C-alpha positions as CSV (number, residue, x, y, z in Angstrom):
1,M,122.8,101.4,98.5
2,P,123.2,97.4,98.6
3,D,124.4,95.8,95.5
4,R,121.9,94.6,93.1
5,E,122.8,91.8,90.6
6,P,122.3,93.0,86.8
7,L,120.1,90.1,85.8
8,D,118.9,89.4,82.3
9,V,115.1,89.1,82.6
10,L,114.9,85.6,81.2
11,D,117.7,84.7,83.6
12,A,115.8,86.2,86.7
13,I,112.7,84.3,85.6
14,H,114.5,81.0,85.2
15,T,116.2,81.3,88.6
16,T,113.4,82.6,90.8
17,R,112.2,79.5,92.4
18,A,110.9,78.7,95.8
19,Q,113.4,79.4,98.6
20,R,112.4,78.0,102.0
21,Y,115.6,78.0,103.8
22,L,115.9,81.7,104.8
23,K,118.2,83.5,107.2
24,P,116.8,85.8,110.1
25,D,119.2,88.4,108.9
26,P,117.4,91.7,108.5
27,I,116.7,93.0,104.9
28,P,117.7,96.9,104.6
29,E,114.7,99.0,104.4
30,D,115.7,100.7,101.3
31,V,116.0,97.4,99.6
32,L,112.5,96.8,100.7
33,W,111.1,100.0,99.2
34,Q,112.9,99.0,95.8
35,I,111.4,95.6,95.9
36,L,107.9,96.8,96.5
37,D,108.4,99.5,93.9
38,A,108.9,96.9,91.2
39,A,105.7,94.9,92.6
40,I,103.5,97.8,92.0
41,R,104.6,97.9,88.2
42,G,102.6,94.8,87.7
43,P,99.5,94.4,85.9
44,T,96.0,95.4,87.5
45,G,92.6,95.0,85.8
46,G,91.3,98.3,84.7
47,N,94.3,100.1,86.3
48,Q,92.2,100.0,89.7
49,Q,95.2,99.3,91.6
50,G,93.1,98.1,94.7
51,W,96.1,96.6,96.3
52,G,97.8,97.1,99.4
53,W,101.1,95.7,100.7
54,V,101.7,95.0,104.6
55,V,105.2,94.6,105.3
56,I,105.4,92.5,108.5
57,R,108.5,92.6,110.8
58,D,106.9,92.7,114.2
59,P,108.0,89.5,115.9
60,A,104.7,89.2,117.6
61,I,102.7,89.5,114.5
62,K,105.0,87.1,112.5
63,Q,104.6,84.7,115.5
64,Q,100.7,84.6,115.4
65,I,100.9,84.1,111.7
66,A,103.5,81.2,112.1
67,E,101.2,79.4,114.6
68,V,98.6,79.2,112.2
69,Y,100.7,78.7,109.0
70,S,102.7,76.0,110.7
71,E,99.5,74.0,112.0
72,R,98.0,73.9,108.6
73,L,101.0,73.3,106.5
74,L,102.2,70.4,108.7
75,S,98.8,68.8,108.6
76,A,98.8,69.0,104.8
77,Y,102.3,68.0,104.0
78,G,104.2,67.0,107.2
79,Y,105.6,63.6,108.3
80,G,102.5,63.0,110.3
81,R,100.4,62.6,107.3
82,V,102.9,60.2,105.5
83,S,106.5,59.2,106.4
84,D,109.3,59.3,104.0
85,E,109.4,55.6,103.7
86,E,105.6,55.5,102.9
87,L,106.0,58.4,100.4
88,G,108.9,56.6,98.7
89,T,109.2,58.0,95.1
90,A,105.6,59.3,95.1
91,R,104.6,62.9,95.7
92,I,102.0,64.4,97.8
93,T,99.6,66.2,95.6
94,R,96.1,68.1,96.1
95,G,94.4,64.8,95.2
96,G,96.6,62.6,97.5
97,V,99.7,60.7,97.3
98,A,100.6,59.8,93.7
99,E,103.5,58.8,91.4
100,G,104.5,61.5,88.9
101,E,106.3,64.8,88.5
102,V,103.5,66.9,90.1
103,G,103.4,67.6,93.8
104,I,105.7,67.6,96.7
105,D,108.5,64.8,96.9
106,Q,110.6,64.0,99.9
107,R,113.3,66.8,99.2
108,N,110.7,69.4,98.6
109,R,108.8,68.2,101.7
110,R,111.9,68.9,103.9
111,G,111.9,72.5,102.7
112,V,108.2,72.8,103.4
113,V,108.4,71.5,107.0
114,H,111.6,73.6,107.7
115,L,109.8,76.8,106.6
116,A,106.8,75.7,108.6
117,E,108.8,75.3,111.5
118,Y,110.9,78.5,111.3
119,Y,108.3,80.7,109.7
120,A,108.3,83.3,112.5
121,E,112.0,83.7,112.1
122,V,112.3,85.0,108.6
123,P,113.0,88.8,108.5
124,V,110.1,89.9,106.6
125,I,106.6,88.7,105.5
126,V,104.8,90.6,102.7
127,A,101.1,90.2,102.8
128,P,99.5,91.3,99.5
129,V,96.0,92.7,100.1
130,M,93.4,93.3,97.7
131,Q,90.9,96.0,99.1
132,T,88.2,95.4,96.5
133,A,87.2,92.0,97.6
134,A,83.5,92.5,98.3
135,R,82.6,90.1,95.4
136,M,84.6,87.3,97.0
137,D,81.7,86.6,99.1
138,D,80.0,85.3,95.8
139,N,82.6,82.5,95.9
140,T,82.8,82.2,92.2
141,R,85.5,81.3,89.8
142,R,85.0,84.5,87.8
143,A,85.3,86.6,91.0
144,G,88.2,84.8,92.3
145,A,90.0,84.8,89.0
146,G,89.3,88.6,88.6
147,L,90.7,89.4,92.1
148,G,93.7,87.3,91.5
149,G,94.4,88.4,88.0
150,S,94.9,92.1,89.4
151,I,97.6,91.3,91.9
152,Y,99.2,87.9,91.1
153,G,101.5,89.6,88.2
154,A,102.4,92.2,90.9
155,M,103.4,89.5,93.4
156,Q,105.7,87.8,90.9
157,N,107.3,91.3,90.1
158,L,108.1,91.4,93.8
159,M,109.6,87.9,93.9
160,L,111.8,88.7,90.7
161,A,113.0,92.0,92.3
162,A,113.9,90.2,95.4
163,R,116.0,87.7,93.4
164,A,117.9,90.7,92.0
165,F,119.2,91.5,95.5
166,G,119.9,87.9,96.4
167,I,116.8,87.5,98.4
168,G,114.7,84.4,98.3
169,S,111.1,84.2,98.5
170,V,108.3,81.7,98.0
171,L,104.5,82.2,97.4
172,T,102.7,80.6,100.4
173,W,98.9,80.2,100.8
174,T,96.8,82.9,102.2
175,L,95.2,81.2,105.4
176,D,92.7,84.2,105.1
177,E,89.6,82.6,106.7
178,G,87.2,84.6,108.8
179,T,88.5,87.7,110.4
180,F,91.9,86.4,111.5
181,F,94.1,88.7,109.2
182,R,91.7,91.5,109.2
183,D,91.9,91.7,112.9
184,L,95.5,90.9,113.2
185,L,96.8,93.4,110.4
186,G,94.0,95.9,111.0
187,L,92.7,95.6,107.4
188,P,89.7,97.4,106.1
189,E,86.3,95.7,105.4
190,N,86.2,93.8,102.0
191,S,89.9,93.3,101.9
192,F,91.4,89.9,101.4
193,V,95.0,88.6,101.9
194,M,95.9,87.1,98.4
195,G,99.0,85.1,99.9
196,L,102.1,85.4,102.2
197,I,105.5,86.0,100.8
198,P,108.3,85.4,103.3
199,L,111.6,87.1,102.2
200,G,115.1,86.3,103.3
201,Y,118.8,85.9,102.4
202,L,119.5,82.2,101.7
203,E,120.5,80.1,104.4
204,R,121.1,77.0,102.1
205,G,120.3,76.2,98.5
206,R,121.0,78.3,95.5
207,F,119.1,80.2,92.7
208,S,118.3,77.7,90.1
209,Q,115.9,76.5,87.6
210,A,112.7,74.9,89.0
211,R,111.8,71.4,87.5
212,R,108.8,71.4,85.4
213,K,106.8,69.1,83.1
214,P,108.3,69.2,79.5
215,L,107.2,72.3,77.6
216,G,105.7,70.1,74.7
217,E,103.2,68.5,77.2
218,V,101.7,71.6,78.4
219,V,101.6,74.0,75.2
220,H,98.8,73.5,72.7
221,W,98.6,75.2,69.4
222,D,95.4,76.9,68.3
223,R,93.1,74.1,69.6
224,W,93.5,71.8,72.9
225,G,95.3,68.6,72.0
226,E,97.3,70.0,69.0
227,Q,100.7,69.6,70.5
228,R,104.3,69.4,69.2
229,D,107.7,68.6,70.7
230,A,109.5,71.7,71.9
231,P,112.7,72.7,70.4
232,E,116.0,72.7,72.5
233,S,116.2,76.0,74.3
234,G,119.9,75.9,75.0
235,R,119.5,76.5,78.5
């Protein structure tokens, strides 16, 4: 059995960050089973367990996914939208290009573009699927939040388990529009792909803590706006 790193749970959480430079080397099947077994220990509303997990290794299927993924990712974050010179110290955010700590900077963008260009070469793509997505047609915040709340914790479990085996991952967007995924993956009616998680051993980079806003800026006590400075964590 391949070696698994004995990680403290907080160390695993703090060092499981987006990894986009992934080797094409195959991942042993018994490792994939262990990672998926960790995933299904995640929370699921009402214990409905309406999920399914499609493990994609077929080169032809990966190529079709990559073609759609790459086109949309590069249009959103690629150099055709804004050059490094134009971006400068700013970041690409959902609302446009802006200064600050939120969004994709030049270094992050290089990783995003690399993954978009080599998406078909990652050894495994996991597609988490919710089979109880009939209410998604309502397109309501409540329906979407309820659906995501029953699988996103399991998806994080999957990525943490991959980290224990030295396998990098990143949660990428779903691209699930119309019947593309349903037809490509043979999914049942009323199912919805909730994301795409490429898995692979690290080609470059390392497992380290992601940069985030200061904790005191995002934590509120009892009521919104009641804030205080966070103590030093010692990390």
